[in-house]
N, C-alpha and C positions, 0 to 999 in steps of 0.2 A: 533066195531072199528070205529074210526073217523080219518079224515085227514084234516089238515089245507090247505087252498088255498087262494091266493091273487086274489080278483075279481076286474077286471078293469071296471070302470064305466064311463069312458069318458076322453077326454083331460083335463089335469090340475086338475083332481079330484083325491083326495087321494084314493089309493086302499083300499078296504074293506077286512078284514080278516074274513073268514067264516070257520066253521067246517062242513064237509060233511060226510055222512055215507059212509063207504067203502062197496060197494055192490058186488053182484055176478058178476064175470067176464063174459061178453057176449061171445058167441061162436065166434071164430075167432079172439079174442082179447087177449092181454097179459096185466096183471096188474103188474106194477113195482113200487118199492119204491124209492123215490128220493135219489140220491147221490149228484148231483149238476145240476143246471139248469141256463144257462147263460142268462144275460140280453143283448139282441142284439140291434144293432142300429135301427132295424125295430121297436122294442118295444118302443124305445125312440121317434121314429117318431109317433107312435100311441099316446103316451102321449102328444106330442107337437101338435097333430092334423094335421100333414103334411101327414099322411096316415090314412085311416079310417078302422074301424072294428065295427061290431055290438056289442052292449053292453046291459046288463052286460055279461061279459065273463071272462074266465081264459085264458089270453094270454101266450105267451112263446112257443118257438119251438126249444129250445136247451136242451131238457130234457135228462139227463143221469141217469139211475137207475139200480136197480137189479130186474130182472124178478122173481116175487114171486108167480104168479098164472097164469095158462093157461091150456088148454087141452093138455096133453103130446103128443098125437098123432098129433094134429094139429100143435103144435109147432115144432115137429120133421121134418115136411115138409119143414120148413124154416131154419133148422139147429139150432134150439133153444131148450132150456130146462130151467126148473126152476133153479134159482141160477145164470144164466148168467147175466153179465153186458151188458147193451144195450144202444144204442142211438135210440131215437124215431125220425124218419124222418116224417115230417108232410105232405109232398107233395104227392098228389095222381093224377098222370096224367091219362087222359082218355084212352090212348092206341089206339085211333081211328083217331084222327085229323092228318093233314098232317105232323106236326112236330113229333108226336109220331111215325108215320109210317116210318119216314125217320131218326130215330135214335137220335132225340133231344127231348126226353120227358121232359127234364128240362124246356123247353119253351112251353109246352102244352098250347093250347089256351083255354082249358076247365078245367084247373087245379082246383082240389078240395083240401081240407086240412083235416087232421085228428083232429085238435084241435079246430074245430068250432062247436062242439056239444053243445046242450042246457044244461046249468048248472042247470036247474030245472027238468031235466029228468035223471034218473039213467042210467049209472053210474057216471054222473056229470063231472068227472075230466078228461078232454081230453087235456087240455093245460099244459104247462111246469111249471107254477108257483104254484105248488101244491106238497104236500108230497107224493101223490100217483097219478099215471097216467095210463090211459087206452088207448092203441094204438093198431090198427090192427096188427096182427103178420106179415102181409106182409110188414109193415113199421118199423119193429124193426131190427136194425143191431147189430149183436153181436160184442162186443168189444173183441178182441183176449185175450185169457188167458195170463196172465203175463204183460199185459199193464194196468197200473194204470188208473182206470176209471176217476179219477180227471184230469189226463193229457189229456185224450180224451175230457173231458168236456170243457177245456179252449177254444178250437177253433172249437166246434162241428158244428157251422154254418159258421164262417169265413173261416175255413180251406177248407171245400168242396166248398165254394163260390169261393175262389181263385183257387182251383184245376180245377173247371169247366171253369173259364175264360181262363185259360191256355189251357185246352182241346179244347175250341173253336178256340183259336189262332192257335193251331197245325192243326186243321181241315182246317183252312184257308191257310195253307202252311207256317206259321211262324215258323222258326227254332229258338229255344232258347238253348243256350249252350255257349261254350267257346269263341265264337266270338261276343257275345251279350253284349251291354251296355244297362242297364236297369235303370229305375227310378220309384220309388213308391211314389205316392202323398198321404200323410196321414199316421199317425202311430197309428190309433186305432186298434182294433182287426183284421180287414180284412187286413189293411196295414202291421201290424206287422207280420202276417202269410205270406203275400206275400213276404216280405223281406226274411223270413226264407226259403220259398219255392224256390224262384228264386236263392238264394244263393246255395241251395242244387242242383239246376239244373246246377250249374257250370258257371254262367254268368261271363264275364270278368271283368266288373265294375258295381257296384250297388250303385246308389244314393238313399237316402231316404229324403223326404221333409216333414217338419212339421212346426208348428207355435206355438207361445206362449212361455212362460217361463217354460219349463218342462225338466230339465236336465236329470232326471231319464229316461224319455221316449227316449231321444236322446241316452243315454248310452245303453239302451236296444236295440235300432236299431243296434248299433255296435255289441253287443253280438249276435244278430240274424243273422248277416252277412253283414250288410251295409258297404261299403267301405268309404262312405262319407255321412254325415248328414248335410243337409242345412235347415236353419230356415228362413221362409219368413219374420218374424218380425225383427229378428236380422240382417240378411244378405240383406234383401230387395228383392222384387220380381224380379227386373231386373237383379240383380247379380246372383240370383239363376238360372234364365233362361239362362243367358250368360254362367254360369259354365257348365251346362249340354250341352248347344249348342257347347261347345268347343270340344266335343267328335267327333270322325269320321272326323277329319280334319275340324271342324267347322260346320258340317252338323247337329249334334245333336245325341240324343240317338236312338237306334234301337227299343226299346220297352218302353212304358210308361203304368203303371198300376195305374188307378185312384181309390183311396180308401178313399178319404177324405170326399166325400159327399158335398163339397163346390162347387156350380156352377162355381165360379171364377177359379177353378182349371182346367176346361176344355180348355178354350182358352190358358192358360199357357202350358198345356200338349201338345196341337197341335204345339205350338211354339218351344217346346223342342225337338220334334221329327225330325229325318232326313227324307229326301225324301224316300218314300216307308216304312216309319216307321209304327209300329203297336201300336194302342192305345186301351188298354183293359179298359172298363168302367163299372165295377160292383158297383161302389160306389155311383152313383147318384140314390139312391133308395127312393126318396120321392119328392114331389112337394115343393122344397125349393126356388122357384123363378126362373126367367129367367136370361139369361146372353148373352151379345153380343159376337158373334164369328166372325171370318173372314173366311167365307166358301171357299173363293178362295184358302186358304191354303190346304184344302182337295184336291182340283183340282191340283194345281201347284206342291204340294209335293207328290201327289198320295198316301195320307195317307190311311191306313187300319183301320177303326173305328169299334170296336167290342163291342157291348153291351152284358151284361151277368147278368141276374137278379136272376136266380135260380140255383139249382143244382139237381142232381139225385142220386139214391141209389149207383150207381157205383162210384160217386165222394166221397161219404161217405166212401166207402170201400177203395178207393185209399188214402184218408186222413188217415185212420187208419193204412194202410200199411206203409205210410210215417212215422208215429210215431213209429211203431214197428221197422223200419229199422234205427232209429236215437235215440237210448237211451241216447246218450250224450246230447241231447237237453232237456230231461225230467225235470231236476232240474230247468233249466231256465224257462221252460214253467209253471211249478208249482208255481214259484215265482211271476207270473203275476197276480194271482187270489186274489181278495178280496171277502170274503164270508160273507153272511148275512143270518140269519134265514128267513124262508118264512114270518113270522110275522113282520119282519123288512124291508119289501119290500119298504116302502115309503122312508126310509133312504137310501136304496140301490139306488133308483132312483134319489134321491137328489144328492148323490155323483157321480153317473154315469153322470148325466146331467151337473155337474160341472167339469167333466173331471178329477176327482181325481184318478180314478182307471184305470189300464191297461185293466183289465177284471173284470166285476162284476158278481158274481154268487149267486144264492139262494141255500141254503142247508137245510137239515132237522135238 
């Protein structure tokens, strides 16, 4: 039995499609067959060279598949069995560092990953861009029965990323609910899910900010729960800032969620927040250059700045619970995906880099 995989060879180098032998499943691992594997912004950063990874390798960390081989006894310890649909979570916290010991293993300082294995050594296929995947059973999360795994695949990383950022805000004492005016910067996958999630939390007023000429993306934001969509190119940066600043008697928004990845979004976000406003910043996930800020705003407005770069298994579980509880969203979520065969990965990346897709996925 063979399985195709897309091998990443370095920035701006086309992926190489290789066939690998499907080998014996190691003890403690599960072997899964691909249902859908998302192209994450992190993967685009690898391709652009703004994040680094050892090559050659099979990248991808949004693998959703059907568990086809495992030791039944081992799998049962983790509530798993053959035939289950699963999400492969790549993060392996050490469990020993200060952050792990204090309940924040998503920010483990010794974080390892499950998709970094050597593609020249069996079982070869640890990453998400493959028709078969091997992941430790400890890192497989069962998708609840009755939930379409393709729905779960759409935001398999962006969803838990947003969930964890909100979790950190709550740990810092930020209350999000009916008295909250919020703004989401960027309408890629993370921003789109953040709009959906904040709307579900019942915020009073929700702004979404985007750029470019993409009417369908703006319409999607409204469908996901935005009350008003502002466009930096059409409306102008100053007018966008002034519109959000009009909230709370001219003080600004209570909460800003940065999901654009554009460094220029950060000073604007600081300006849109009220005194004691909270700024969640999971979107700045690469070295995309510096930007000038006015640090005195942090002081005089007493801003709460919260970075959030990873997520943990509990965030994946909460993400899945969110989807189970909101079946009315499933049709819209499914409509977001544009699917490509694994062997068409280079076309998938071309389209994703051009911003053509709301969400790009590889399928078998």
